[in-house]
N, C-alpha and C positions, 0 to 999 in steps of 0.2 A: 382417424388418415386420413392425409392431407394431400392432393396433388398439385401439384405449381406447371402449368403450362403458361409457356412463352414462344410467340413467334417471330423469333430473332431475324429473318428473313425477309418478313414481311409477305408471306405466300399466297395469303386470305386462306387461312387453314380451315378448315371445317371437321369437327371429329365428333363421335358418339364412345361417350364412356358409358360401360355396362357392369354393373355388380354383380355377382351371381351367389349365391349359397352355395358353395363347392360339394356338400351333402347332399341336397334335396335338388339340387338345379334349378331353383326358383330365382328368377330374376327381382334382386331387391330393389336395383334404381336403375334408371338409366337417363343419359343426358346428354345433351348436345352443347359442345363448347366449341366456341366460333368469336372471333375479331379479339384476341389475345396476343397483341403484336408489343403489347405493354404489360404482358404477364396476365395472369389470370389462377385464382387458388381454390380449390375444390375441394370441400372436407365431409367427411361422415365419419360416425359412429358404428365400428363395426365389432361384434361379438365373432368366434371362431372361424370357421375356415372359409374366405370368398375368394372368388378366380374377378379379377379386374382385367376385363379387356378394353383396349381401345383402338376402333377402328376409324377409319377415313370416311367422311362422306364428302365430302370435295377437297381433291390436293393430298398433301403428304400428311402422316399420321405423326406427332412428337409429343414426348413431354420431356420438362424439363428436370421433376424432382417430385422424391415421394419422401415422404415423411410420417414417422408414425410416435407418436404421443406414448412415452412412458408408461406401464401399466399402474394404474393407482393401486395400490393396498390397500382396505382399511386399517388405521390406527385404531388402537383401542386407548382408552383413556382412563383412568383411574388413578386411585390411591393406592400406594407400595405399602 
């Protein structure tokens, strides 16, 4: 999963992104995102059910895009 942040209005936004396992409630990662007037991508390899929380640390909170990679299914090779 990739999140894209861009501060189009140049408001000096600073925010926290926290990813939590939805089943156990365990925090998997927490990052501060700031200085993204030119755009910033943050990517994680996730499995199962997660909650993504974006909280303002200073100013407004914003997110410009959420991207999910396609599920990669193992391909069996061999002779037929």
